[in-house]
All heavy atoms as a GROMACS GRO file, in nm:
protein
  493
    1MET      N    1   0.085  -0.116   0.000
    1MET     CA    2   0.000   0.000   0.000
    1MET      C    3   0.090   0.123   0.000
    1MET      O    4   0.184   0.133   0.078
    1MET     CB    5  -0.088  -0.003   0.126
    1MET     CG    6  -0.161   0.125   0.153
    1MET     SD    7  -0.251   0.144   0.309
    1MET     CE    8  -0.306  -0.016   0.352
    2VAL      N    9   0.059   0.216  -0.088
    2VAL     CA   10   0.135   0.341  -0.096
    2VAL      C   11   0.045   0.454  -0.046
    2VAL      O   12  -0.068   0.469  -0.091
    2VAL     CB   13   0.180   0.370  -0.241
    2VAL    CG1   14   0.254   0.501  -0.249
    2VAL    CG2   15   0.266   0.256  -0.293
    3VAL      N   16   0.095   0.530   0.050
    3VAL     CA   17   0.021   0.643   0.105
    3VAL      C   18   0.105   0.769   0.091
    3VAL      O   19   0.227   0.762   0.071
    3VAL     CB   20  -0.017   0.620   0.253
    3VAL    CG1   21  -0.107   0.499   0.267
    3VAL    CG2   22   0.105   0.604   0.340
    4THR      N   23   0.041   0.883   0.104
    4THR     CA   24   0.109   1.011   0.092
    4THR      C   25   0.107   1.082   0.227
    4THR      O   26   0.002   1.089   0.292
    4THR     CB   27   0.039   1.099  -0.013
    4THR    OG1   28   0.036   1.027  -0.137
    4THR    CG2   29   0.114   1.230  -0.034
    5ALA      N   30   0.221   1.132   0.268
    5ALA     CA   31   0.233   1.200   0.397
    5ALA      C   32   0.164   1.336   0.391
    5ALA      O   33   0.178   1.410   0.294
    5ALA     CB   34   0.380   1.218   0.434
    6ALA      N   35   0.089   1.364   0.497
    6ALA     CA   36   0.027   1.495   0.512
    6ALA      C   37   0.122   1.586   0.589
    6ALA      O   38   0.225   1.541   0.640
    6ALA     CB   39  -0.106   1.482   0.585
    7GLN      N   40   0.085   1.711   0.603
    7GLN     CA   41   0.170   1.806   0.675
    7GLN      C   42   0.187   1.762   0.820
    7GLN      O   43   0.091   1.732   0.890
    7GLN     CB   44   0.108   1.945   0.671
    7GLN     CG   45   0.193   2.050   0.737
    7GLN     CD   46   0.130   2.189   0.724
    7GLN    OE1   47   0.022   2.204   0.668
    7GLN    NE2   48   0.198   2.288   0.775
    8GLY      N   49   0.313   1.752   0.866
    8GLY     CA   50   0.343   1.717   1.004
    8GLY      C   51   0.340   1.568   1.034
    8GLY      O   52   0.352   1.529   1.149
    9ASP      N   53   0.325   1.484   0.933
    9ASP     CA   54   0.320   1.339   0.955
    9ASP      C   55   0.455   1.280   0.992
    9ASP      O   56   0.559   1.324   0.941
    9ASP     CB   57   0.270   1.267   0.830
    9ASP     CG   58   0.121   1.240   0.831
    9ASP    OD1   59   0.058   1.256   0.938
    9ASP    OD2   60   0.068   1.203   0.726
   10THR      N   61   0.452   1.182   1.078
   10THR     CA   62   0.569   1.100   1.108
   10THR      C   63   0.539   0.959   1.059
   10THR      O   64   0.422   0.924   1.036
   10THR     CB   65   0.599   1.097   1.259
   10THR    OG1   66   0.485   1.044   1.327
   10THR    CG2   67   0.631   1.236   1.312
   11LEU      N   68   0.641   0.878   1.045
   11LEU     CA   69   0.621   0.744   0.993
   11LEU      C   70   0.536   0.660   1.088
   11LEU      O   71   0.447   0.586   1.043
   11LEU     CB   72   0.756   0.676   0.968
   11LEU     CG   73   0.749   0.536   0.906
   11LEU    CD1   74   0.672   0.538   0.774
   11LEU    CD2   75   0.888   0.481   0.886
   12ASP      N   76   0.559   0.672   1.218
   12ASP     CA   77   0.479   0.592   1.311
   12ASP      C   78   0.333   0.637   1.311
   12ASP      O   79   0.242   0.554   1.324
   12ASP     CB   80   0.538   0.594   1.451
   12ASP     CG   81   0.552   0.733   1.510
   12ASP    OD1   82   0.560   0.830   1.432
   12ASP    OD2   83   0.553   0.745   1.633
   13ALA      N   84   0.306   0.765   1.291
   13ALA     CA   85   0.167   0.812   1.284
   13ALA      C   86   0.098   0.758   1.158
   13ALA      O   87  -0.020   0.719   1.163
   13ALA     CB   88   0.163   0.964   1.284
   14ILE      N   89   0.171   0.752   1.049
   14ILE     CA   90   0.115   0.696   0.925
   14ILE      C   91   0.084   0.548   0.942
   14ILE      O   92  -0.023   0.501   0.904
   14ILE     CB   93   0.211   0.720   0.806
   14ILE    CG1   94   0.217   0.868   0.772
   14ILE    CG2   95   0.170   0.639   0.684
   14ILE    CD1   96   0.322   0.904   0.670
   15CYS      N   97   0.178   0.474   1.002
   15CYS     CA   98   0.156   0.331   1.025
   15CYS      C   99   0.032   0.308   1.112
   15CYS      O  100  -0.050   0.222   1.083
   15CYS     CB  101   0.278   0.267   1.090
   15CYS     SG  102   0.418   0.248   0.980
   16TYR      N  103   0.020   0.387   1.218
   16TYR     CA  104  -0.095   0.369   1.307
   16TYR      C  105  -0.226   0.407   1.239
   16TYR      O  106  -0.327   0.340   1.255
   16TYR     CB  107  -0.076   0.451   1.435
   16TYR     CG  108  -0.180   0.418   1.538
   16TYR    CD1  109  -0.170   0.303   1.614
   16TYR    CD2  110  -0.289   0.500   1.558
   16TYR    CE1  111  -0.266   0.270   1.708
   16TYR    CE2  112  -0.386   0.469   1.651
   16TYR     CZ  113  -0.374   0.354   1.726
   16TYR     OH  114  -0.470   0.321   1.818
   17ARG      N  115  -0.225   0.515   1.161
   17ARG     CA  116  -0.347   0.560   1.094
   17ARG      C  117  -0.397   0.459   0.991
   17ARG      O  118  -0.517   0.433   0.983
   17ARG     CB  119  -0.323   0.694   1.028
   17ARG     CG  120  -0.450   0.753   0.966
   17ARG     CD  121  -0.431   0.888   0.899
   17ARG     NE  122  -0.337   0.974   0.966
   17ARG     CZ  123  -0.231   1.030   0.907
   17ARG    NH1  124  -0.207   1.009   0.780
   17ARG    NH2  125  -0.149   1.108   0.974
   18PHE      N  126  -0.306   0.402   0.913
   18PHE     CA  127  -0.349   0.316   0.804
   18PHE      C  128  -0.350   0.168   0.839
   18PHE      O  129  -0.428   0.091   0.781
   18PHE     CB  130  -0.262   0.338   0.681
   18PHE     CG  131  -0.287   0.470   0.615
   18PHE    CD1  132  -0.206   0.579   0.641
   18PHE    CD2  133  -0.393   0.487   0.528
   18PHE    CE1  134  -0.229   0.702   0.582
   18PHE    CE2  135  -0.418   0.609   0.468
   18PHE     CZ  136  -0.335   0.718   0.495
   19LEU      N  137  -0.266   0.125   0.933
   19LEU     CA  138  -0.258  -0.017   0.967
   19LEU      C  139  -0.309  -0.049   1.106
   19LEU      O  140  -0.326  -0.165   1.141
   19LEU     CB  141  -0.113  -0.066   0.952
   19LEU     CG  142  -0.053  -0.048   0.812
   19LEU    CD1  143   0.092  -0.092   0.812
   19LEU    CD2  144  -0.132  -0.126   0.708
   20GLY      N  145  -0.327   0.053   1.190
   20GLY     CA  146  -0.379   0.030   1.323
   20GLY      C  147  -0.277  -0.015   1.425
   20GLY      O  148  -0.311  -0.046   1.538
   21THR      N  149  -0.151  -0.017   1.388
   21THR     CA  150  -0.045  -0.059   1.479
   21THR      C  151   0.088   0.001   1.435
   21THR      O  152   0.103   0.040   1.319
   21THR     CB  153  -0.033  -0.212   1.484
   21THR    OG1  154   0.064  -0.248   1.582
   21THR    CG2  155   0.007  -0.271   1.350
   22THR      N  156   0.181   0.008   1.529
   22THR     CA  157   0.317   0.048   1.494
   22THR      C  158   0.415  -0.065   1.522
   22THR      O  159   0.533  -0.053   1.491
   22THR     CB  160   0.360   0.172   1.574
   22THR    OG1  161   0.351   0.144   1.712
   22THR    CG2  162   0.275   0.292   1.538
   23ALA      N  163   0.367  -0.175   1.580
   23ALA     CA  164   0.453  -0.288   1.615
   23ALA      C  165   0.514  -0.349   1.489
   23ALA      O  166   0.442  -0.403   1.405
   23ALA     CB  167   0.374  -0.393   1.692
   24ALA      N  168   0.642  -0.336   1.473
   24ALA     CA  169   0.721  -0.389   1.362
   24ALA      C  170   0.688  -0.322   1.229
   24ALA      O  171   0.757  -0.344   1.130
   24ALA     CB  172   0.706  -0.540   1.349
   25CYS      N  173   0.586  -0.239   1.224
   25CYS     CA  174   0.547  -0.172   1.100
   25CYS      C  175   0.649  -0.066   1.060
   25CYS      O  176   0.686  -0.055   0.944
   25CYS     CB  177   0.409  -0.110   1.116
   25CYS     SG  178   0.362  -0.005   0.978
   26VAL      N  179   0.696   0.010   1.157
   26VAL     CA  180   0.790   0.119   1.127
   26VAL      C  181   0.920   0.062   1.071
   26VAL      O  182   0.972   0.113   0.971
   26VAL     CB  183   0.815   0.204   1.254
   26VAL    CG1  184   0.923   0.308   1.228
   26VAL    CG2  185   0.687   0.271   1.301
   27GLU      N  186   0.970  -0.043   1.132
   27GLU     CA  187   1.094  -0.105   1.084
   27GLU      C  188   1.077  -0.161   0.943
   27GLU      O  189   1.164  -0.145   0.857
   27GLU     CB  190   1.139  -0.215   1.179
   27GLU     CG  191   1.182  -0.165   1.315
   27GLU     CD  192   1.065  -0.143   1.411
   27GLU    OE1  193   0.948  -0.171   1.373
   27GLU    OE2  194   1.090  -0.096   1.522
   28GLN      N  195   0.964  -0.226   0.916
   28GLN     CA  196   0.938  -0.280   0.783
   28GLN      C  197   0.923  -0.168   0.681
   28GLN      O  198   0.970  -0.180   0.568
   28GLN     CB  199   0.815  -0.369   0.786
   28GLN     CG  200   0.831  -0.496   0.863
   28GLN     CD  201   0.702  -0.575   0.873
   28GLN    OE1  202   0.600  -0.538   0.814
   28GLN    NE2  203   0.704  -0.684   0.948
   29ALA      N  204   0.856  -0.061   0.720
   29ALA     CA  205   0.837   0.052   0.628
   29ALA      C  206   0.971   0.117   0.595
   29ALA      O  207   0.994   0.158   0.480
   29ALA     CB  208   0.741   0.153   0.689
   30LEU      N  209   1.059   0.129   0.693
   30LEU     CA  210   1.192   0.184   0.665
   30LEU      C  211   1.271   0.095   0.570
   30LEU      O  212   1.345   0.145   0.484
   30LEU     CB  213   1.269   0.206   0.796
   30LEU     CG  214   1.222   0.322   0.882
   30LEU    CD1  215   1.291   0.320   1.017
   30LEU    CD2  216   1.246   0.454   0.810
   31ALA      N  217   1.254  -0.037   0.583
   31ALA     CA  218   1.322  -0.128   0.492
   31ALA      C  219   1.265  -0.119   0.350
   31ALA      O  220   1.339  -0.134   0.252
   31ALA     CB  221   1.310  -0.271   0.544
   32LEU      N  222   1.135  -0.092   0.339
   32LEU     CA  223   1.071  -0.082   0.208
   32LEU      C  224   1.096   0.052   0.140
   32LEU      O  225   1.076   0.065   0.019
   32LEU     CB  226   0.920  -0.102   0.221
   32LEU     CG  227   0.872  -0.242   0.256
   32LEU    CD1  228   0.723  -0.241   0.288
   32LEU    CD2  229   0.901  -0.338   0.142
   33ASN      N  230   1.137   0.153   0.216
   33ASN     CA  231   1.156   0.288   0.164
   33ASN      C  232   1.298   0.337   0.189
   33ASN      O  233   1.323   0.413   0.284
   33ASN     CB  234   1.057   0.384   0.232
   33ASN     CG  235   0.914   0.350   0.204
   33ASN    OD1  236   0.862   0.383   0.101
   33ASN    ND2  237   0.850   0.281   0.297
   34PRO      N  238   1.394   0.296   0.106
   34PRO     CA  239   1.532   0.342   0.126
   34PRO      C  240   1.540   0.494   0.117
   34PRO      O  241   1.478   0.556   0.032
   34PRO     CB  242   1.609   0.277   0.011
   34PRO     CG  243   1.520   0.174  -0.047
   34PRO     CD  244   1.380   0.210  -0.009
   35GLY      N  245   1.612   0.554   0.210
   35GLY     CA  246   1.630   0.698   0.212
   35GLY      C  247   1.523   0.773   0.289
   35GLY      O  248   1.534   0.894   0.308
   36LEU      N  249   1.420   0.704   0.336
   36LEU     CA  250   1.313   0.771   0.409
   36LEU      C  251   1.361   0.826   0.542
   36LEU      O  252   1.323   0.936   0.583
   36LEU     CB  253   1.195   0.675   0.431
   36LEU     CG  254   1.067   0.735   0.484
   36LEU    CD1  255   1.008   0.833   0.384
   36LEU    CD2  256   0.966   0.627   0.516
   37ALA      N  257   1.449   0.754   0.608
   37ALA     CA  258   1.502   0.799   0.738
   37ALA      C  259   1.585   0.926   0.724
   37ALA      O  260   1.591   1.007   0.816
   37ALA     CB  261   1.585   0.689   0.803
   38ALA      N  262   1.645   0.946   0.609
   38ALA     CA  263   1.727   1.066   0.587
   38ALA      C  264   1.642   1.193   0.578
   38ALA      O  265   1.695   1.303   0.592
   38ALA     CB  266   1.809   1.050   0.460
   39LEU      N  267   1.511   1.178   0.559
   39LEU     CA  268   1.424   1.294   0.550
   39LEU      C  269   1.393   1.355   0.686
   39LEU      O  270   1.339   1.465   0.694
   39LEU     CB  271   1.292   1.257   0.480
   39LEU     CG  272   1.305   1.211   0.336
   39LEU    CD1  273   1.170   1.167   0.283
   39LEU    CD2  274   1.364   1.320   0.249
   40GLY      N  275   1.425   1.283   0.792
   40GLY     CA  276   1.401   1.334   0.927
   40GLY      C  277   1.274   1.274   0.988
   40GLY      O  278   1.201   1.201   0.922
   41PRO      N  279   1.249   1.307   1.115
   41PRO     CA  280   1.134   1.247   1.184
   41PRO      C  281   1.000   1.296   1.132
   41PRO      O  282   0.903   1.220   1.129
   41PRO     CB  283   1.154   1.288   1.330
   41PRO     CG  284   1.244   1.406   1.327
   41PRO     CD  285   1.328   1.391   1.203
   42ILE      N  286   0.992   1.421   1.090
   42ILE     CA  287   0.868   1.472   1.031
   42ILE      C  288   0.886   1.473   0.880
   42ILE      O  289   0.973   1.542   0.826
   42ILE     CB  290   0.835   1.614   1.084
   42ILE    CG1  291   0.816   1.607   1.235
   42ILE    CG2  292   0.712   1.669   1.014
   42ILE    CD1  293   0.792   1.739   1.301
   43LEU      N  294   0.804   1.393   0.813
   43LEU     CA  295   0.818   1.376   0.669
   43LEU      C  296   0.766   1.499   0.594
   43LEU      O  297   0.667   1.560   0.636
   43LEU     CB  298   0.739   1.253   0.624
   43LEU     CG  299   0.783   1.121   0.687
   43LEU    CD1  300   0.690   1.008   0.645
   43LEU    CD2  301   0.926   1.088   0.648
   44PRO      N  302   0.831   1.534   0.485
   44PRO     CA  303   0.781   1.644   0.404
   44PRO      C  304   0.643   1.610   0.346
   44PRO      O  305   0.616   1.495   0.310
   44PRO     CB  306   0.884   1.657   0.291
   44PRO     CG  307   1.007   1.591   0.343
   44PRO     CD  308   0.959   1.484   0.435
   45GLN      N  309   0.557   1.710   0.340
   45GLN     CA  310   0.423   1.689   0.287
   45GLN      C  311   0.432   1.640   0.143
   45GLN      O  312   0.511   1.689   0.064
   45GLN     CB  313   0.346   1.820   0.291
   45GLN     CG  314   0.203   1.808   0.245
   45GLN     CD  315   0.128   1.940   0.260
   45GLN    OE1  316   0.184   2.038   0.306
   45GLN    NE2  317   0.003   1.940   0.223
   46GLY      N  318   0.353   1.536   0.112
   46GLY     CA  319   0.352   1.481  -0.024
   46GLY      C  320   0.447   1.365  -0.045
   46GLY      O  321   0.452   1.309  -0.154
   47THR      N  322   0.523   1.327   0.058
   47THR     CA  323   0.616   1.215   0.046
   47THR      C  324   0.537   1.085   0.032
   47THR      O  325   0.447   1.058   0.112
   47THR     CB  326   0.707   1.207   0.168
   47THR    OG1  327   0.779   1.328   0.182
   47THR    CG2  328   0.806   1.091   0.157
   48SER      N  329   0.569   1.005  -0.068
   48SER     CA  330   0.505   0.875  -0.085
   48SER      C  331   0.574   0.774   0.004
   48SER      O  332   0.697   0.766   0.007
   48SER     CB  333   0.513   0.829  -0.231
   48SER     OG  334   0.438   0.914  -0.312
   49VAL      N  335   0.494   0.695   0.076
   49VAL     CA  336   0.547   0.596   0.168
   49VAL      C  337   0.483   0.461   0.136
   49VAL      O  338   0.360   0.450   0.131
   49VAL     CB  339   0.516   0.634   0.315
   49VAL    CG1  340   0.568   0.529   0.411
   49VAL    CG2  341   0.574   0.770   0.348
   50VAL      N  342   0.567   0.360   0.114
   50VAL     CA  343   0.518   0.224   0.091
   50VAL      C  344   0.506   0.158   0.227
   50VAL      O  345   0.604   0.149   0.302
   50VAL     CB  346   0.614   0.144   0.001
   50VAL    CG1  347   0.565   0.002  -0.017
   50VAL    CG2  348   0.633   0.214  -0.132
   51LEU      N  349   0.385   0.111   0.261
   51LEU     CA  350   0.363   0.043   0.388
   51LEU      C  351   0.362  -0.108   0.366
   51LEU      O  352   0.320  -0.155   0.260
   51LEU     CB  353   0.229   0.088   0.449
   51LEU     CG  354   0.221   0.233   0.492
   51LEU    CD1  355   0.083   0.264   0.546
   51LEU    CD2  356   0.327   0.265   0.594
   52PRO      N  357   0.404  -0.184   0.467
   52PRO     CA  358   0.405  -0.330   0.453
   52PRO      C  359   0.262  -0.385   0.450
   52PRO      O  360   0.170  -0.326   0.507
   52PRO     CB  361   0.480  -0.378   0.578
   52PRO     CG  362   0.465  -0.268   0.675
   52PRO     CD  363   0.456  -0.141   0.596
   53ASP      N  364   0.246  -0.497   0.384
   53ASP     CA  365   0.116  -0.564   0.381
   53ASP      C  366   0.095  -0.637   0.512
   53ASP      O  367   0.184  -0.704   0.562
   53ASP     CB  368   0.110  -0.665   0.266
   53ASP     CG  369   0.109  -0.597   0.130
   53ASP    OD1  370   0.057  -0.484   0.122
   53ASP    OD2  371   0.160  -0.656   0.034
   54THR      N  372  -0.024  -0.622   0.568
   54THR     CA  373  -0.059  -0.695   0.689
   54THR      C  374  -0.178  -0.784   0.658
   54THR      O  375  -0.273  -0.741   0.593
   54THR     CB  376  -0.093  -0.600   0.805
   54THR    OG1  377  -0.201  -0.517   0.764
   54THR    CG2  378   0.025  -0.515   0.845
   55THR      N  379  -0.172  -0.907   0.706
   55THR     CA  380  -0.280  -1.001   0.677
   55THR      C  381  -0.382  -1.008   0.789
   55THR      O  382  -0.495  -1.047   0.767
   55THR     CB  383  -0.224  -1.142   0.652
   55THR    OG1  384  -0.146  -1.179   0.766
   55THR    CG2  385  -0.137  -1.144   0.528
   56THR      N  386  -0.342  -0.970   0.911
   56THR     CA  387  -0.435  -0.973   1.022
   56THR      C  388  -0.461  -0.831   1.070
   56THR      O  389  -0.368  -0.753   1.086
   56THR     CB  390  -0.380  -1.055   1.140
   56THR    OG1  391  -0.255  -1.000   1.180
   56THR    CG2  392  -0.362  -1.200   1.102
   57PRO      N  393  -0.586  -0.796   1.092
   57PRO     CA  394  -0.613  -0.663   1.144
   57PRO      C  395  -0.558  -0.646   1.285
   57PRO      O  396  -0.552  -0.741   1.362
   57PRO     CB  397  -0.765  -0.653   1.143
   57PRO     CG  398  -0.816  -0.787   1.110
   57PRO     CD  399  -0.703  -0.873   1.067
   58ALA      N  400  -0.519  -0.525   1.319
   58ALA     CA  401  -0.459  -0.500   1.449
   58ALA      C  402  -0.557  -0.525   1.563
   58ALA      O  403  -0.518  -0.569   1.670
   58ALA     CB  404  -0.409  -0.357   1.456
   59ALA      N  405  -0.686  -0.500   1.540
   59ALA     CA  406  -0.785  -0.520   1.646
   59ALA      C  407  -0.797  -0.667   1.684
   59ALA      O  408  -0.830  -0.700   1.798
   59ALA     CB  409  -0.920  -0.466   1.602
   60ALA      N  410  -0.770  -0.757   1.591
   60ALA     CA  411  -0.782  -0.900   1.620
   60ALA      C  412  -0.664  -0.951   1.703
   60ALA      O  413  -0.675  -1.053   1.769
   60ALA     CB  414  -0.792  -0.978   1.490
   61THR      N  415  -0.551  -0.879   1.700
   61THR     CA  416  -0.434  -0.928   1.771
   61THR      C  417  -0.419  -0.869   1.911
   61THR      O  418  -0.343  -0.918   1.990
   61THR     CB  419  -0.307  -0.896   1.692
   61THR    OG1  420  -0.298  -0.756   1.671
   61THR    CG2  421  -0.308  -0.967   1.558
   62ARG      N  422  -0.494  -0.763   1.940
   62ARG     CA  423  -0.483  -0.700   2.070
   62ARG      C  424  -0.596  -0.750   2.161
   62ARG      O  425  -0.709  -0.762   2.119
   62ARG     CB  426  -0.495  -0.548   2.059
   62ARG     CG  427  -0.373  -0.486   1.996
   62ARG     CD  428  -0.382  -0.337   2.001
   62ARG     NE  429  -0.462  -0.297   1.884
   62ARG     CZ  430  -0.509  -0.176   1.866
   62ARG    NH1  431  -0.490  -0.083   1.954
   62ARG    NH2  432  -0.578  -0.147   1.758
   63PRO      N  433  -0.563  -0.778   2.288
   63PRO     CA  434  -0.669  -0.821   2.380
   63PRO      C  435  -0.761  -0.702   2.414
   63PRO      O  436  -0.716  -0.587   2.418
   63PRO     CB  437  -0.592  -0.869   2.502
   63PRO     CG  438  -0.463  -0.797   2.497
   63PRO     CD  439  -0.432  -0.778   2.351
   64LEU      N  440  -0.885  -0.733   2.440
   64LEU     CA  441  -0.982  -0.632   2.477
   64LEU      C  442  -0.963  -0.595   2.623
   64LEU      O  443  -0.954  -0.681   2.709
   64LEU     CB  444  -1.125  -0.684   2.456
   64LEU     CG  445  -1.238  -0.589   2.494
   64LEU    CD1  446  -1.234  -0.465   2.407
   64LEU    CD2  447  -1.370  -0.660   2.481
   65VAL      N  448  -0.953  -0.466   2.650
   65VAL     CA  449  -0.936  -0.417   2.787
   65VAL      C  450  -1.064  -0.344   2.826
   65VAL      O  451  -1.108  -0.253   2.757
   65VAL     CB  452  -0.815  -0.320   2.797
   65VAL    CG1  453  -0.805  -0.264   2.936
   65VAL    CG2  454  -0.688  -0.391   2.756
   66GLN      N  455  -1.123  -0.388   2.938
   66GLN     CA  456  -1.244  -0.323   2.987
   66GLN      C  457  -1.214  -0.263   3.124
   66GLN      O  458  -1.161  -0.331   3.212
   66GLN     CB  459  -1.358  -0.423   2.999
   66GLN     CG  460  -1.401  -0.478   2.865
   66GLN     CD  461  -1.517  -0.575   2.879
   66GLN    OE1  462  -1.555  -0.613   2.988
   66GLN    NE2  463  -1.573  -0.615   2.766
   67LEU      N  464  -1.246  -0.136   3.140
   67LEU     CA  465  -1.221  -0.071   3.266
   67LEU      C  466  -1.319  -0.114   3.375
   67LEU      O  467  -1.284  -0.126   3.490
   67LEU     CB  468  -1.226   0.081   3.249
   67LEU     CG  469  -1.122   0.139   3.154
   67LEU    CD1  470  -1.140   0.289   3.142
   67LEU    CD2  471  -0.981   0.107   3.201
   68TRP      N  472  -1.443  -0.135   3.335
   68TRP     CA  473  -1.544  -0.178   3.432
   68TRP      C  474  -1.612  -0.303   3.380
   68TRP      O  475  -1.648  -0.313   3.264
   68TRP     CB  476  -1.650  -0.069   3.451
   68TRP     CG  477  -1.593   0.055   3.509
   68TRP    CD1  478  -1.575   0.081   3.639
   68TRP    CD2  479  -1.545   0.169   3.439
   68TRP    NE1  480  -1.518   0.204   3.656
   68TRP    CE2  481  -1.499   0.262   3.534
   68TRP    CE3  482  -1.536   0.203   3.305
   68TRP    CZ2  483  -1.447   0.384   3.502
   68TRP    CZ3  484  -1.484   0.327   3.272
   68TRP    CH2  485  -1.440   0.415   3.369
   69ASP      N  486  -1.629  -0.400   3.466
   69ASP     CA  487  -1.698  -0.525   3.426
   69ASP      C  488  -1.842  -0.522   3.463
   69ASP      O  489  -1.888  -0.463   3.552
   69ASP     CB  490  -1.631  -0.646   3.493
   69ASP     CG  491  -1.495  -0.672   3.429
   69ASP    OD1  492  -1.481  -0.646   3.309
   69ASP    OD2  493  -1.405  -0.717   3.502
   0.00000   0.00000   0.00000
């Protein structure tokens, strides 16, 4: 999946917005996008970012936490 960075976006924010998780996503995205780390922590607006494919949704892998039973 290819996404475009908005103003003020960071790679971890993009991973969380589109994939629902940052666990191992940021590292995989950096491997898929050579030179992306050289742009700095806040990506320039309009930067294309290739995100890794995920087969399981993030909600299915996280346990449900309830504050009150």
